[in-house]
C-alpha positions as CSV (number, residue, x, y, z in Angstrom):
1,X,22.4,165.4,7.1
2,X,23.4,163.9,10.4
3,X,26.0,165.4,12.7
4,X,29.1,163.4,13.1
5,X,28.4,161.5,16.3
6,X,31.4,160.3,18.4
7,X,30.6,156.8,19.3
8,X,32.7,154.1,20.9
9,X,31.1,150.7,20.4
10,X,31.1,148.5,23.5
11,X,29.3,145.6,22.0
12,X,30.8,143.5,19.2
13,X,27.3,142.9,17.8
14,X,27.1,146.6,16.9
15,X,30.2,146.3,14.8
16,X,28.9,143.1,13.2
17,X,25.8,144.9,12.1
18,X,27.5,147.7,10.4
19,X,30.9,146.6,9.0
20,X,32.2,143.8,6.9
21,X,35.8,143.6,7.8
22,X,36.4,143.9,11.5
23,X,39.3,141.5,12.1
24,X,41.7,144.3,13.0
25,X,40.0,145.1,16.3
26,X,40.7,141.7,17.9
27,X,43.0,141.2,20.9
28,X,43.6,137.5,21.6
29,X,41.6,135.9,24.4
30,X,44.3,133.3,25.1
31,X,42.6,131.1,27.8
32,X,39.3,131.0,25.9
33,X,41.0,129.9,22.7
34,X,42.8,127.2,24.6
35,X,39.4,126.0,25.9
36,X,38.0,125.9,22.4
37,X,41.0,124.0,21.0
38,X,40.6,121.4,23.8
39,X,37.0,121.0,22.8
40,X,38.0,120.4,19.1
41,X,40.3,117.6,20.2
42,X,37.4,115.9,21.9
43,X,35.3,116.3,18.8
44,X,38.0,114.6,16.7
45,X,38.1,111.7,19.2
46,X,34.4,111.2,19.1
47,X,34.2,111.9,15.4
48,X,31.1,114.1,15.8
49,X,30.1,117.7,16.3
50,X,29.2,119.2,19.7
51,X,27.1,121.8,21.4
52,X,29.1,124.3,23.5
53,X,27.4,126.3,26.2
54,X,29.4,129.5,26.8
55,X,28.8,131.2,30.1
56,X,30.0,134.6,31.1
57,X,28.7,138.0,32.3
58,X,27.6,140.6,29.8
59,X,30.6,142.4,28.2
60,X,33.1,139.6,28.9
61,X,33.5,138.9,25.2
62,X,31.6,135.7,24.5
63,X,30.4,136.6,20.9
64,X,33.7,138.3,20.1
65,X,35.7,135.2,21.3
66,X,33.7,133.0,18.8
67,X,34.7,135.3,15.9
68,X,38.3,135.4,17.0
69,X,38.6,131.7,16.4
70,X,38.6,132.0,12.7
71,X,41.1,134.8,12.9
72,X,43.7,133.2,15.3
73,X,43.1,129.5,14.3
74,X,42.1,129.6,10.6
75,X,43.5,126.2,9.9
76,X,41.0,124.7,12.3
77,X,37.9,127.0,12.2
78,X,36.3,127.8,8.8
79,X,33.7,130.4,9.5
80,X,31.0,131.6,11.9
81,X,27.4,131.0,10.8
82,X,25.1,133.3,12.9
83,X,21.5,132.3,13.3
84,X,19.2,135.3,13.4
85,X,17.5,135.8,16.8
86,X,14.0,136.1,15.4
87,X,14.1,132.5,14.1
88,X,11.9,130.3,16.3
89,X,13.0,126.8,17.5
90,X,11.0,124.8,14.9
91,X,12.9,126.6,12.1
92,X,16.4,126.9,13.6
93,X,17.6,123.5,12.4
94,X,16.4,124.0,8.9
95,X,18.2,127.4,8.9
96,X,21.4,125.7,10.0
97,X,21.1,123.0,7.4
98,X,20.6,125.6,4.7
99,X,23.8,127.4,5.6
100,X,26.3,124.8,6.5
101,X,26.8,123.2,3.1
102,X,28.8,120.1,2.6
103,X,31.1,118.6,5.2
104,X,34.6,120.0,5.3
105,X,37.9,119.3,7.2
106,X,37.7,122.7,9.0
107,X,35.1,123.3,11.7
108,X,32.1,125.6,11.0
109,X,30.8,127.4,14.1
110,X,27.1,127.9,14.4
111,X,26.3,130.8,16.7
112,X,23.0,130.7,18.7
113,X,23.2,134.2,20.3
114,X,20.4,136.1,22.0
115,X,18.4,133.0,23.2
116,X,18.1,132.8,27.0
117,X,15.5,131.7,29.5
118,X,13.1,130.4,26.9
119,X,9.7,129.1,28.3
120,X,9.0,126.9,25.2
121,X,10.0,123.5,26.9
122,X,8.6,121.4,24.0
123,X,10.3,123.5,21.4
124,X,13.6,123.4,23.2
125,X,13.4,119.6,23.7
126,X,12.5,119.0,20.0
127,X,15.3,121.3,18.8
128,X,18.0,119.8,21.0
129,X,16.9,116.3,19.9
130,X,17.1,117.2,16.3
131,X,20.4,119.1,16.7
132,X,21.9,116.1,18.5
133,X,21.1,113.9,15.5
134,X,22.7,116.3,13.1
135,X,25.9,116.7,15.1
136,X,26.3,112.9,15.4
137,X,26.7,113.0,11.5
138,X,28.8,116.2,11.2
139,X,32.2,116.3,13.0
140,X,32.8,119.7,11.2
141,X,30.0,121.4,13.2
142,X,30.4,123.3,16.6
143,X,27.3,124.9,17.8
144,X,28.0,127.7,20.4
145,X,25.3,129.0,22.7
146,X,26.4,132.0,24.8
147,X,24.4,132.6,28.0
148,X,24.6,134.9,31.0
149,X,22.2,133.4,33.5
150,X,23.5,130.6,35.7
151,X,20.2,128.9,36.1
152,X,19.6,128.8,32.3
153,X,23.2,127.6,31.8
154,X,22.6,124.6,34.1
155,X,19.2,123.9,32.5
156,X,20.7,123.7,29.0
157,X,23.5,121.5,30.1
158,X,21.2,119.1,32.0
159,X,18.6,119.0,29.2
160,X,21.2,118.5,26.5
161,X,23.0,115.7,28.3
162,X,19.7,114.1,29.1
163,X,19.0,113.9,25.3
164,X,22.5,113.2,23.9
165,X,24.8,112.6,26.8
166,X,28.4,113.8,27.0
167,X,29.0,113.3,23.3
168,X,26.4,116.0,22.6
169,X,27.7,118.3,25.3
170,X,31.2,117.1,26.4
171,X,32.7,118.4,29.6
172,X,35.1,120.4,27.5
173,X,32.1,122.2,25.9
174,X,30.8,123.8,29.1
175,X,33.1,126.9,29.1
176,X,33.2,129.9,31.4
177,X,34.5,132.6,29.1
178,X,37.4,134.6,30.6
179,X,37.7,137.3,27.9
180,X,41.0,139.0,27.0
181,X,43.4,139.7,29.8
182,X,43.1,143.2,31.4
183,X,46.5,144.3,30.2
184,X,45.2,144.1,26.6
185,X,42.2,146.3,27.1
186,X,44.0,149.5,26.2
187,X,45.2,147.8,23.0
188,X,41.6,146.7,22.3
189,X,40.5,150.3,22.6
190,X,43.2,151.6,20.4
191,X,42.4,148.9,17.8
192,X,38.7,149.9,17.9
193,X,39.5,153.6,17.5
194,X,41.8,152.9,14.5
195,X,39.1,150.8,13.0
196,X,36.6,153.7,13.5
197,X,39.3,156.1,12.0
198,X,39.7,158.0,15.3
199,X,42.6,158.6,17.6
200,X,43.1,159.0,21.4
201,X,44.1,162.6,20.7
202,X,40.9,163.4,18.8
203,X,38.7,162.1,21.7
204,X,41.0,163.6,24.4
205,X,41.6,160.1,25.9
206,X,44.8,160.1,28.0
207,X,46.6,157.5,30.1
208,X,45.1,158.9,33.3
209,X,41.6,158.4,32.1
210,X,42.4,154.9,30.9
211,X,44.0,153.9,34.2
212,X,41.1,155.2,36.2
213,X,38.5,153.4,34.2
214,X,40.5,150.2,34.1
215,X,40.5,150.1,37.9
216,X,36.7,150.1,38.1
217,X,35.9,147.9,35.1
218,X,35.1,144.2,35.4
219,X,34.9,143.4,31.7
220,X,36.3,144.7,28.4
221,X,32.7,145.7,27.3
222,X,32.3,147.6,30.6
223,X,35.6,149.4,30.0
224,X,34.7,150.4,26.5
225,X,31.2,151.5,27.5
226,X,32.7,153.7,30.3
227,X,35.2,155.2,27.9
228,X,32.5,156.0,25.4
229,X,30.2,157.5,28.1
230,X,33.0,159.8,29.4
231,X,33.9,161.0,25.9
232,X,30.2,161.6,24.9
233,X,29.4,163.4,28.2
234,X,32.5,165.6,27.9
235,X,31.7,166.5,24.3
236,X,28.0,167.2,25.1
237,X,28.9,169.4,28.1
238,X,31.4,171.4,26.0
239,X,28.9,171.9,23.2
240,X,26.1,172.9,25.6
241,X,28.3,175.2,27.6
242,X,30.2,176.9,24.8
243,X,27.6,176.7,22.0
244,X,30.3,175.7,19.5
245,X,29.7,176.0,15.8
246,X,30.5,173.3,13.2
247,X,33.2,174.5,10.8
248,X,33.6,173.9,7.1
249,X,37.0,175.1,5.6
250,X,36.5,175.6,1.9
251,X,39.6,175.9,-0.3
252,X,39.4,177.0,-3.9
253,X,42.2,176.6,-6.4
254,X,43.2,174.9,-9.6
255,X,43.3,171.3,-10.7
256,X,45.3,170.0,-7.7
257,X,43.1,171.4,-4.9
258,X,41.2,168.1,-4.3
259,X,44.2,165.9,-4.3
260,X,46.1,168.2,-1.9
261,X,43.1,168.5,0.4
262,X,42.8,164.7,0.4
263,X,46.1,164.4,2.2
264,X,44.6,166.2,5.2
265,X,41.1,164.7,5.6
266,X,39.3,161.5,6.1
267,X,37.4,159.6,3.4
268,X,33.7,159.3,4.0
269,X,33.5,162.4,6.2
270,X,36.0,165.1,5.0
271,X,36.9,165.5,8.7
272,X,40.4,167.0,9.2
273,X,43.2,164.8,10.4
274,X,45.3,166.5,13.1
275,X,48.5,164.5,12.6
276,X,48.6,165.2,8.9
277,X,47.9,168.9,9.5
278,X,50.9,169.1,11.8
279,X,53.2,166.9,9.7
280,X,52.6,168.9,6.5
281,X,53.4,172.2,8.2
282,X,55.5,171.5,11.2
283,X,57.8,174.5,11.0
284,X,55.0,177.1,10.5
285,X,54.1,179.3,13.4
286,X,50.6,177.6,13.8
287,X,52.3,174.2,13.5
288,X,54.7,175.0,16.3
289,X,51.9,176.4,18.4
290,X,49.8,173.2,18.2
291,X,52.8,170.9,18.7
292,X,53.6,172.7,22.0
293,X,49.9,172.9,23.0
294,X,49.3,169.2,22.6
295,X,52.1,168.4,25.1
296,X,50.3,170.3,27.9
297,X,46.7,169.2,28.2
298,X,44.8,166.4,26.3
299,X,41.8,168.7,26.0
300,X,43.8,171.4,24.3
301,X,45.4,169.4,21.5
302,X,44.7,169.9,17.9
303,X,42.8,166.7,17.3
304,X,40.3,167.3,20.1
305,X,39.7,170.9,18.9
306,X,38.9,169.4,15.5
307,X,36.5,167.0,17.1
308,X,34.8,169.8,19.1
309,X,34.2,171.9,16.0
310,X,33.5,168.9,13.7
311,X,35.9,170.7,11.4
312,X,35.9,169.5,7.8
313,X,37.8,170.4,4.7
314,X,36.0,170.9,1.4
315,X,37.2,172.2,-2.0
316,X,35.8,174.3,-4.9
317,X,37.7,174.1,-8.2
318,X,38.6,177.2,-10.1
319,X,35.9,176.6,-12.8
320,X,33.1,176.9,-10.2
321,X,34.7,180.1,-8.8
322,X,34.9,181.6,-12.3
323,X,31.2,180.9,-13.1
324,X,30.2,182.3,-9.7
325,X,32.0,185.5,-10.4
326,X,30.5,185.6,-13.9
327,X,26.9,185.4,-12.7
328,X,27.1,186.8,-9.1
329,X,30.3,188.8,-8.9
330,X,30.5,192.5,-8.5
331,X,31.2,194.7,-11.5
332,X,35.0,194.2,-11.3
333,X,34.9,190.4,-11.0
334,X,32.3,190.2,-13.7
335,X,34.5,192.3,-16.0
336,X,37.4,189.8,-15.5
337,X,35.1,187.0,-16.8
338,X,34.0,189.1,-19.8
339,X,37.6,190.1,-20.7
340,X,38.6,186.5,-20.6
341,X,36.8,186.0,-23.9
342,X,35.4,182.7,-22.6
343,X,31.9,181.6,-23.5
344,X,30.4,180.9,-20.1
345,X,26.9,179.3,-20.1
346,X,24.9,178.5,-17.0
347,X,24.5,174.9,-18.0
348,X,28.2,174.4,-17.8
349,X,28.4,176.4,-14.7
350,X,25.9,174.2,-13.0
351,X,28.0,171.1,-13.9
352,X,31.0,172.9,-12.4
353,X,29.2,173.6,-9.1
354,X,27.8,170.0,-8.9
355,X,31.3,168.5,-9.2
356,X,32.7,170.3,-6.1
357,X,33.1,168.8,-2.7
358,X,31.0,171.5,-1.2
359,X,28.0,170.6,-3.4
360,X,28.6,166.8,-2.7
361,X,28.7,167.5,1.1
362,X,25.5,169.5,1.0
363,X,23.8,166.5,-0.7
364,X,25.6,163.9,1.5
365,X,27.4,162.4,-1.4
366,X,30.8,162.2,0.3
367,X,33.3,159.9,-1.3
368,X,34.4,156.8,0.6
369,X,37.7,156.8,-1.1
370,X,40.1,159.8,-1.5
371,X,43.2,159.8,-3.8
372,X,46.1,162.1,-4.2
373,X,45.8,162.0,-8.0
374,X,44.2,165.1,-9.6
375,X,40.8,164.5,-11.2
376,X,39.1,166.2,-14.1
377,X,40.4,168.6,-16.7
378,X,40.5,172.4,-16.4
379,X,41.3,174.4,-19.5
380,X,44.1,176.9,-19.6
381,X,41.6,179.7,-20.1
382,X,39.8,178.8,-16.9
383,X,43.1,178.6,-15.0
384,X,44.1,182.1,-16.2
385,X,40.8,183.6,-15.3
386,X,40.9,182.1,-11.8
387,X,44.5,183.5,-11.4
388,X,43.2,187.0,-12.0
389,X,40.3,186.5,-9.6
390,X,42.5,184.9,-6.9
391,X,45.0,187.8,-7.1
392,X,42.1,190.0,-5.9
393,X,41.1,187.7,-3.0
394,X,43.0,189.8,-0.4
395,X,40.9,192.9,-1.1
396,X,37.7,191.3,-2.5
397,X,37.4,188.2,-0.3
398,X,33.9,189.0,0.7
399,X,32.7,189.7,-2.9
400,X,34.2,186.3,-4.1
401,X,32.6,184.4,-1.2
402,X,29.2,186.0,-1.8
403,X,29.4,185.2,-5.5
404,X,30.2,181.5,-4.7
405,X,27.4,181.2,-2.1
406,X,24.8,183.0,-4.3
407,X,25.6,180.8,-7.3
408,X,25.4,177.7,-5.2
409,X,22.0,178.9,-3.9
410,X,20.8,179.3,-7.5
411,X,22.0,175.9,-8.6
412,X,20.5,174.2,-5.5
413,X,17.3,176.3,-5.6
414,X,16.0,175.2,-2.3
415,X,16.4,177.3,0.9
416,X,15.6,174.3,3.1
417,X,18.8,172.6,1.7
418,X,21.2,175.6,1.5
419,X,20.6,179.1,2.8
420,X,23.0,181.9,3.6
421,X,22.2,183.7,6.9
422,X,25.2,186.0,7.4
423,X,28.3,187.2,5.6
424,X,31.5,188.5,7.3
425,X,30.0,188.0,10.7
426,X,32.0,189.6,13.6
427,X,32.0,187.1,16.4
428,X,32.5,189.8,18.9
429,X,36.0,190.2,20.2
430,X,37.7,191.6,17.2
431,X,39.8,188.5,16.7
432,X,37.4,186.3,14.9
433,X,35.4,187.2,11.8
434,X,33.4,184.4,10.2
435,X,33.3,184.5,6.3
436,X,29.8,183.0,5.9
437,X,27.2,181.4,8.1
438,X,24.8,179.1,6.3
439,X,22.1,176.6,7.1
440,X,22.7,173.3,5.3
441,X,19.8,170.9,5.6
442,X,18.5,172.8,8.6
443,X,21.8,172.8,10.5
444,X,24.0,175.9,11.0
445,X,27.6,175.8,9.8
446,X,30.4,178.4,9.8
447,X,32.1,178.5,6.4
448,X,35.7,179.7,6.1
449,X,36.9,180.3,2.5
450,X,40.5,180.4,1.4
451,X,41.4,181.1,-2.2
452,X,44.8,179.8,-3.2
453,X,46.8,180.2,-6.4
454,X,47.5,177.1,-8.3
455,X,51.2,177.4,-7.6
456,X,50.6,177.8,-3.8
457,X,48.0,175.0,-3.6
458,X,50.0,172.6,-1.5
459,X,49.0,170.6,1.6
460,X,51.5,172.6,3.6
461,X,50.0,176.0,2.9
462,X,46.5,174.6,3.4
463,X,47.6,173.1,6.8
464,X,49.1,176.3,8.0
465,X,46.0,178.4,7.2
466,X,43.6,175.9,8.9
467,X,45.7,175.5,12.0
468,X,45.9,179.3,12.4
469,X,42.2,179.6,11.9
470,X,41.5,176.8,14.4
471,X,43.6,178.6,16.9
472,X,41.5,181.7,16.5
473,X,38.3,179.7,17.0
474,X,39.6,177.8,20.0
475,X,40.8,181.0,21.7
476,X,37.5,182.8,20.9
477,X,35.4,180.1,22.4
478,X,37.8,179.8,25.4
479,X,38.8,176.2,24.7
480,X,42.5,177.2,25.0
481,X,44.2,180.2,26.7
482,X,45.3,183.0,24.5
């Protein structure tokens, strides 16, 4: 299982390779789109396609600009067809022909990215000759070739016009990409973080940092890269200096526990959401504490503390707790299960364990979609048994936690995947006692259990508990003042 790495992409290609829908990250490169629209007017006049050589320094947004065309001018541009970089010149044209389909009214953009300063003169000449012939017949094709090097840019323009003249590479097709205006870069960063399901608060990015980096950045890519570097370095330094643990908050309760937890965490990671924690319990003492704290220092806000601890919220339904107490509880907990009159078999207990968030997290089977609708059915007998066990959680917290961990260990049956190393660990200052320390897939986690009654299993009560516990951790590790 990989750690949740904080990563701010500075290259659009990284997003293209990992995500399908990325249109929400765009900010409009107004001047560049004007240039491309001027080129399309020339194409309409000459009734043929064109080769556009796009020049611009690394990070200016050449590739991004091409993809924005279909977003901001969909009535003119149909789609972007990217030709893989590993396709050699002799095969590029066939690859283009395979992908473009029949002629349409809208313009298809063919992207020839990642090809610069190529020493195959014969291959280049043959390719440009064949491409020129194709574009003469297809007014719905615009081939875009982004470059950084001035000498290579001039060579392409000269060679292309030698072969096909200004119909092949019109004067409007030699474009120096400007990129989005600087006053939109902060919005671009915010769009990107929203797309990555992150916030400024969680990464401790404030206006001062943004202003300072904007002053020294020459391109949007450079700005994003510098932001990413500062965030990563700060997090690494904090982890190395403080030796921070990764936290798992584990809530047990009845049938609503998953749906209530889903209000407070992210799909695909189970990471806690600071804004939701505060909004569901704003008037609680921990809620007021974090609201006040976040106004003082960016590095002391709740979102950033969650990021530092990689804090996640998992659930265990009442049925799994009941079976754990049946097979691994102390005598009193075991007696509760016997007095319930329920027939409790290990085969059914295994199913109950495997249906929990905790089990799914251990095996990296985290749901990409979280709903607020309760799932599954829990019998009334199971709910009544859990109620008796939960009522004892104040005085038998350790015994219940040990029972759950031991039963999970039996079901998983592999110490390299799940192993308990400590129970009720005293962190050292009398203010922080860790419920359980475990190794999950070779990585150490601090587990904090909270057993709620079905009636009290609400997002508000979960939020208050978690915010209070996070305060204890943050103060213990001297991330915030006491």
